[in-house]
Every structure is written in C-alpha cells, then in structure tokens.
N, C-alpha and C positions, 0 to 999 in steps of 0.2 A: 101673180104670186099671191097666195092666200096666207102666208105667214111672214112675220117680220124677218128681214135679213139680219145677218151678223157681220160685223166688220172687225178686222184686226189691223191696228196701227202699230208698226214697229218704227220707232222714231225718237225724236229729240225732245228734251225739256230745256227751256231757257228762262231764266228770270229776266224779264225785260226792264232795263233801266232807261227811262224815257225822258229826254230833255227837249223842251219846245222853245223856239225862238223865231224871230221874223226871218232870219237867214242863217245859213250855216257859216261857221267861222272859216277864215282863210288859214293857210298854214302859218303857225306861229302867233295867231291872233286869239285873243280872249274877247268874248262878247257876253252881254247880259241876256239871259233867258227869262221867260215869263212863267214857266211851269216845269215841275219835275214830279215824276211818279214812278213807282215800281208796279209791275203787273206780271203774273205768271204767264208764260208763253212757251215758245219753241214750236217749230213747224209741226212736229209730230203731235205734241200735246194740243195745239190749236185745232188740228184736223180731227183728232179724236173727240175733242169736246164738241166741235161743230156737228159731227155725225151723231153723237149721243143726244145733243139738244134737239136734233131733228127727228128723234124717235127711234133711232137704230141702236140696238144693243151693241156696244163697242168695247173692245178690250185693247189695252195699251201695253206694249212691251218697250222698255227703255231703261235708262239708268240715271239716277240723281246722286248727288253727293250727300254725305252724312252731315248735313248742315241745315240751317233754318230755311234757306231757299228751297232745298229739296223737299223738306216736310211741307212747306207752304204749297209747292206746285202739285205734289201728290194729293194733298187735301182739296185743292181746287178742282182736280179731275174727279175725285170721288164725289164732290158736291154737285158736279154736273152729270153724274150717273155713269162715268167711265169706270170699267173694271180695271184696277191697277195690280191685279194679282202677280203679273209677271214684270213688274217694275223692280229693278235691282237697285240696291244702295251700295255705292262705292266708298270705301274708306281711303282710297288712293288719291282722288282728285275732288275738288269742290264742284258743286252744281254748275252747269253751263249758264252763261249770261249773254244777253243780247244788248249791246249799247246802241240805243236808237236816238237819232237826232230828227226832230220834226220841224220842218221849215214851213212857216205859215205866212209868208209874204205875198206880194202882189201876184206872183206866178202860180198861186194855188198852194194846196197842201201837198208837200212831198216829204219823203223820208230817206235817211241814210242809216245803214245798219252794219255794225261790226259784231260778229258772233264769236264768242270764245267757248268752244265745245265742252271743255272740262270733263266731267264724269260721263258725258254722252259717249265718249270714245272707249269707255270701259265696258260697254256691251259687246261681247265677243260671240262668234259662232258657237263656242262651247257652252254659252248660256242658253242656247236655243234647243236643247235636247227634247223639250216638250213639244216642239213644233211639228215634228214628223207625225206624231200620232194625233195631233189636234187640228192640223191645217184644214182638213176636210170639213170642219165645223163652220168655216167662214165663207161668206159669199164674195169677198174681195179683200185684198191686203193692200194697205197704203204705206208707202215709204217716201223718204226725202233723202237729202244728202248731208245731213248733219250728224251722221254716224260714220264709223269706219267703213270703207268700201267693201272689205271682206265680209262684214256682217250683212250689208245690203245685198251683196251677191248671193250669199248663202240663203237668205230668206227668199229671194226671188226664185232661185233654183228649186227650192223645196215646194213653193207654191205652184210654180209652172209645171213641175212634174206631177203634181196632184190635180192639175186642171183648174186651179183657183186663179181668177183674174188678179193681175198685179197692177196697181197704180203707182207710178214713180213720178214724184214731183222733183225735178232735178235742180234743187235749190239748196244752198248756193251752187252755182254752176261749177262742174268739174268734169274732167274727161270720163267718158263712160265706155266700158269695154263692149265689144260685140257680143260677148258671152252674156253680159247683163242685159243688153238691149233685146236679145233674142228671147228673154224670159218675161219681158214687159208687155202688158196688154194695152195700157194707156200711159203715155208720156205727156206731162203737162208743164212745159216751160212757159215763162213769160217771153216777151220779145227779145229782151237782152240775153236771157239764158239760151233761147233758140239760136241766136246769132253766135254766141260763144261756142255752143255745141257743134255747129255746122260750118262755121266760117262764112256764112251769108251775112252781108252787111246791112246794118240799119241805116236810116237817114240821119240828118243832123240832130233830129229830135229824139233819136233812139227808137224809131218805129220801123216796122217792116212794111214795105209796100205789098200789095196783093201778089205781085210777081215774086218778091223775095220770100214772102210767107210760104207760097207754094214750093219754092226751091228748097227752103229749109226743111219743110215737112218731107219732101222727097228724099233728102239725104238720110233722114232718120228712118223712114219707111224702108229704104233699101237695106238698112241694117237689121230689119226684122220687126220693127214696131208697127203693129197694124193700125193703131189709132194715135195720132198726134194732136193734142189739144193745146193750142197756143192762146194764152190770155193776152188781151190787147188793151188793157187799161180802160179808158173811157170810150173805147170802140167795141167793147164786149169781148167776145172770144170766138175762136174758129176751131173746128174739128176737121182734120185732114185724114182721109182714108184713101184706099185705092179707088173709091168711087168719085173722089173729088174733094172740094173744100166747101164746107157749110158754115156760115157765120151766124152767131146769135148776138144781137145788139146789147149794149150796156143798158142797165136800168138807171136812169138819171135821178139823182136825189139833190134836194136843195141844201141840206145841212151837212155837207161833207166836212169832217174835221180831222180824221186820222186814217190813212190808208193801211196802217199796220194790220196784218192778218187777213186782209181782203182776199189775197191769193189762197190762203189756207182755208178760209171760209168757202171759197169756190170749190176747192178740191174736196173738202169734207162733204159738202152738199151734193156735188156731182156724184161722188161714190155712194152716198146714201140713196140718192134717186135711182142710180143705175142698179144698185143691189136690190132695190125694191121693185124692179121690173120695168122701169122707164126705158124708152129708147135713148140713144145717145143724145140726139137733139133735145128731147124732153128733159133729160137730166141736166143738160147745159142751161136750159131755161130756168130750171129750179135753182141752179147754182148761181146764176147772175143775179137773181133776186136776193139770195142769201148774202152775197158779197156786197150788194148795194146797201143793205142794212148795216153791215159791219163797218163800212167807212164812215158811218154817222155816229159811231161810238168811240170812246177813248180806250186805249189799251188793246191787247190782243184777246185773251180769253173773255174779259168783261164785255167786249163788243159783239161777240158771236151770238146770233139770234136763235130763238127757239122756233120750233115748227109752226106754232100758231102765228108768230110774227111774220114769217116768210109767206105763209098761206094768205094772211090778210093783205100783204103787199101785192101778191099775185092777183088776188081778186080785185084790188083797187086799180091795178094797172091793166085789167082786162085780159088776164091769161086764159088760155083755152080751157073750157069747162071740163072737157074729157081728161085733160092733164090733171086738173085739180081733183077730179074724182079718183084717178089712179093713185094719187098721193094719200088717199084715205087709209091705206095700209099702215102708214106711219103714225097715225093718231094714237 
C-alpha cells in the first residue's frame, strides 16, 4: 500500500472515574484508596485515538452529552488528531461514564469496570444517513458493544455490503445475532468474552486452554466470522481462522501499572496495521507492542502510545526488520 489508510470508528465515549486501592472492597465494605483521577475514555474513543496516534487518519462517530465531560472527551480526541465531525451531542442524557477500580495488591494490577452508557445510546441508525455515501472512503470500520445493538448492526450491514472490513470488539459481552456475525470480518473478544459468547468454559483462573480456545473460535467461525482474534492477557493473543490457530506472544514490560485500555490499544493498533497492508500475524505483532506500552501508563487515552514509541519498542525487542520497513507508510 503506497497511501495511508483511513479508519472509521463508530463507538462509545466514557469519562473514566478511576479509584486505586490495594484490594477491591467486599459487599457492604468501605476501604481507603490511595489515588483517584478522571480520564477521557470509552472503548470507541480509545480505539480511535490509538489508530490516530499510530499515524492513520481516523474519524469517530458517536454521541456525548451536553455537559463538561462531553466537551472534554471531544477535545481530547481532537488533540490526538481524530476527526470528530460525526460526533453527536445529546440533550437527553449525560455523557457516559466508566467507574473503574484498580487493584494493586500482591496479585498484580487488575481492574473492575462498571460502564453507564448514558448518551452513547442516543446514537441511532437514523443518525447515520451519511454512511451510505461515505463508507467506501474507509479501509476498515471498528465497533464495540457500548452502543445500542440496532446501531451496531446497521453500521455492520452497510460496511459489509460495500465490501469494507468490519472489526467488532464484543465488549462488554452481549448476545450477538447471526445477522451481525455474518457481517463481521474480525471479532476480537478477550478470554472471558469468548467464553460468554460461546458457552465454552474457562479454567479457575478465567483462562482458555488451547483446546477450549479452538472450540470457542470454531463456534464463532461456524456463524460466519472468518477471523476470530482472542486476546490472552499476559499470554499474548491468538488468531483463529479456517487454516488453524496462530499465537503471538505477549511483550513483557517491567513497569506495569494500569491495564485499562490495553485491549483497546490492541484493537486500534491491529486495525491500523492491517489497514496499512500488514498480514494478520504482522498486525498482531504490531498490536501486542502497542498494548505493552499502554499498560505502563495511567488512564485510558493518556496511556495510548504514538507510532514512534511503538516502533522504538519493536526495534528494542528485535522485531522483524521487514515488518518494521512495511510500517514506514504510517510515518
């Protein structure tokens, strides 16, 4: 590919309200935390920012409330180079929020998240009239499940009919219709989401064995998804296709402090790489390096890396020179 790709993200905005403590409280319990912060986020916004920071012209469609959080989130995307022309402002509901608990005890850094969608659900299919004529301008469309399902299905159908690849990050996990799955090019759940979508069981630690991983992917592929990408936390990621399962290992980092948005960084980077002409395994390698940097920062959007940072880490860790050369289109 000798031109930069273009990405469209149709997705969510959430203002993250993040509290950190050594452990999460039990039911009815109050504990003392050691840090609190707010940070613009939302899976759609995170993925859009990550793609834009990696050098891909990215447009975001979504909905925020007519409030301070909404203005701050749109400003954060603009500052990162995301085109927000199709971001709607709702007067009916406040901006979405994500309530995040960060646990920093002996078991490592873990998070728990409650999402309140708010104005995100005010983005309706009727707001997407522009998409029919513009969809062909994009190399891939990215979506998540923090919008109303009818909106997600409408976008997927329009893109599929136009031959534009669709990446669906099924988070938070929800039932997906065969109609929607038949329009999806890439489905990217984590292990928990893959188990919930397919009925395949994880182990006591919430992980999928190699056998369970393959079984979960087969369930989804039988419903028409050609590429199932399952993120495996500190074990990296796996792509499952009709040709089999291929794994990409995690890039280990010393200063892990906040896993929030790591999955979004992975999705945004994978789509940026794939749209730029990388093979699926190459795009996965690019994505795991981006996600590795993300877990070393605090907050969602603030922790998402630039192209130069990802490229530097890839060189430091001895990534394939031909792959690095292919990424030059994103400079």
